[in-house]
N, C-alpha and C positions, 0 to 999 in steps of 0.2 A: 853568714853575720860577718863583717868587717870590722874588726875592732869591736866596739859596743854598738855598732850601727845597724839597724835591720836593712839588709838589703831587698829593695822590690825591683822585680825584672817584669819589665814591660815589654811585652813579645809582640811585634809587629805593629808600632803605635803608628806609622804611618798608613798603611792599608789595611788596618784592623783599627781603626779609631776615627770613624766617621760620625758617632753619636755624642759626641761631648767626653768621649771615654778617659780622657786625660783628668776629667774630673774626678773618677773612680779612684786614681793615683792621688790627686792632690788631697782627697778624704783623707786615706791611709796617713799621708806623711803628714796633713794638719793634726788629724786626731792623735797621732804618735808623739808628736812634738808638744801637745796640749798635757801628755802623761810621760813627759820626758822621756821618751823613747826616739833618739836621734835614726833618722833612715838616711837612705842612699838609694836613689834610683836610677836604674840600669837602663837603658832603651836597646831591646836586640833587633838587629835588622838582618832582614835574609841575607845567607852567606857569611856572616858575621860569626866569629867564633863563640858558642853559646857558652856562658858563665858556668863555671863547675858547682858553684855555690847560689844559693837564693834563699831568702827566706818567707816570699810573699811572690807568686806570680800573676801578674795580670794580661788578659787576653781580652779586646775590646771588640767591638761590632765592624762588621764590615761585609762588602757584596760578594757573590759568586765569583765576579769576575778574578777578585783579588784572591781568594782561596785558589784558584784555578791558578795564578800567575805564581804564587807561592807552593805548587805541590811538590817540587823537589825539595825544598827547604823542608818543609813539613815533614815531609818522609826523613829526612837527616836527623831533624832535633826532636823528633816524636817520641824514641825511646827515653831520652833524659829528662824530658820536663812528665812523663809515665814515672819516670823514677823519682822525682821531685814529690809529686803526688803521693807515692808510696812511702817516701820517708817523711810524711805528715807535714810538707810543705803546701800551704792552701794555694790551690790554684782557682781564680775567681775568672770566669769564664763568662762573657755575656754579650747576648745578640748572636751576632754571625760568628763570634767568638767562641761561645758555646757550640755551634754547630762543629765549628772544625775542630773542636776538641772532643768531638766523638769520634767513633771511630769511621765512620764513614758519611758524607754528604751526599745524599742521591737528587740530582736535579730532575725538572721536568724533561729537558732536552740534552743530550750529551751525555759522557761518560760519568760514573759516580766519581767524586774526590775523596782519595783517604784523607782522614784526619789523624789527630793527635793518637786518639785513642785513650784520651786520659780518664774518660767516660765510656762505662758500656752501654752505649746507644748508638742509635743511627738516627740522622735529620735527614729527613724526606720532604722536599719541597714540594709543593702543588696543592697543599691543603689549603681551606678556606684562608682568607687575608681578614688578619687581624689588627686593627689600629683602634688603638684605645687606651684609656688609662686603667692600671692594672691594681687589684687588690688581691694580697695572699697573706697567707698565714704558714710562716715559714716552718720548716722542721727542722732547720741548721741550729747547731746548739748555740744560744746566745748566752749573755751573762746574766746571773742571778738578778730576779726581777724585773729585767727587759719585757715590753711586748712583741710577742711574735709578729705582729701585723706588721705588714710591709705595704708601701705605697710605690708605684713606678708607672711606666708607660711601655707598651707592647706595641709592636710595628712587624709584621711576620706571615708568613703564609708556610710554614712547617709543622710537620706531624713529628715530634719525638718520640721514636720508639725505643723504651728501657729495658734495658737485661732484666733477666728475671728477678734477682737479687739487690736490682740499682733502687735505692731512695729517692724519690723526687724532693727536691728542694723545699717545694712547697704544696700546699694547699689551695685551690683557687677559688677566692671568695667572689672576685668579678673577674671576666677576663677568659682568653680562649687556652693559655697554657699550652701544654703539650699536645691537646687535639689530638690523643690517640685513645679515647672512649673512656678516661677518667680524668675527674675534675682536679688534675694536678698540673705541679710546673716545674720545669728543671731536672737535675740532677745532684746527688751527692754522691761523691766516694773520699771515705777519711774525711779530712777536713777543707776538702776542696769542693768548690759548687760550680755550678753552669745554669744558667738561666737566662730568657728572653725578658727579663724586666730591665727595662734601661730607663733613661730619665737625666742624667747618670743614677744609678741606682745607690750607691754608697752615700753621697751626700744627702741623699733625700730619706736617708735610712741609718743615722747614726748607730743605733744598738749593731745591725750588723756588722758595720766597720768595726767598732768594738770587738766584737766577736771574732772576725778576721785576724786584728792584731794580737787578740789573746791567745789564738792559737797558733800563732807565728811565734809567740815569745815565749808560752809555755813548752814548746817542742826545744828552746834553748835553754830552758830552766830559768827563765826568767819572770817574775810577774809582771802582769799589767793590768796597772788601776787607772781608771780613767778618772779626771778631775771637773766633776760637774760646775766648779765655779770657774772654771778656765773655759768649758765650752757651752756656758748657759744660753749667750746669744745665739750661737748657730743650731743648738737644739731647740731653740723655742721657733726659729724660721723653717725648720726641716718639721717640725709638730704641725706648724700651722698649714705647711703644704702638704701635708699628708692628711691632715683632715679635710682639706680642701678637694683632696682627689677621692676620699670618700663620701664627701657628700655629694659630687657630682658625676661620680664614674658612670650612672647609666644613662648621664643625660648629653654629656660632652660629643661622645662620639658614636657613630652607626658601625655597624659593621659592613666591610666593604667585601663583596663577592665577587 
C-alpha cells in the first residue's frame, strides 16, 4: 500500500485482458472509492521490474498463444507472485489468467506451458467446450449477510485438475466448471482465487468485489465498510443482470462439442 492507497497490480493487461478484464480492475477501484478507500492501479508488462509490494493482483483472460509468448517472463515473476499470495495478498485470476496461475497449462498440441504456480492445479486443454452463462455458489468468504450465489459467463475447453488439498472456488449450479468429475469450479488458496467465470466477473457480482477488498484491507489492519447508499444503483443493475442469467441460463446457449 502506497501511503493510504490500496495498490492494485494488473498483470499483463495487453496479452491477458481480452474479455473485458479491465472491468474487474474498474470494479475494484470504484467499489473501493465508494467506501472511501483510495486506490492506485499499476500495470505490469513483460520485462518490467515487478513491483515489490501490492495489495491486490489481477490476472485476466488470454489465449494460449499469449501464454506461450510470455513463458520466460512467467518463469521470472512466478516466485514473487506466489509470495504475494502466501502473504495474504488476494490474487484474482480469471479465464486464461486462471490457467496461467496454475502450475502448468497442458495444450492439445505442443509442449506444456509452465504457469505462475499460485494454485496447486493443472489446466489441461481439450475438454468439452463450454460456452454458456454460468451460475455458481462460491466458497470464497464473503461479507456477513451476502449471498454466495454468483452469475457469470464461461467460454473454455479446459479441465482443471486440482491438488488434493485445494478448495474449489465454487460449486456449480449450472455450467461446466472444472470438468474434472465433480461439479465444482476454480480454486482458492488463502485469500486468492482463480476461476473461468468471466463477464467480467466482479462488476456483475459486487459482493465478491467487496470480499476481495475486505481481504486486502484486513491484511493491512484497516476495516472495509461498503456504503450501500453510494452503490445502490450499480448494485441494482448487477442484481437484475444476475437474475436474468439465473432465469435463462439453461436456454440461452447449448454446449459446443
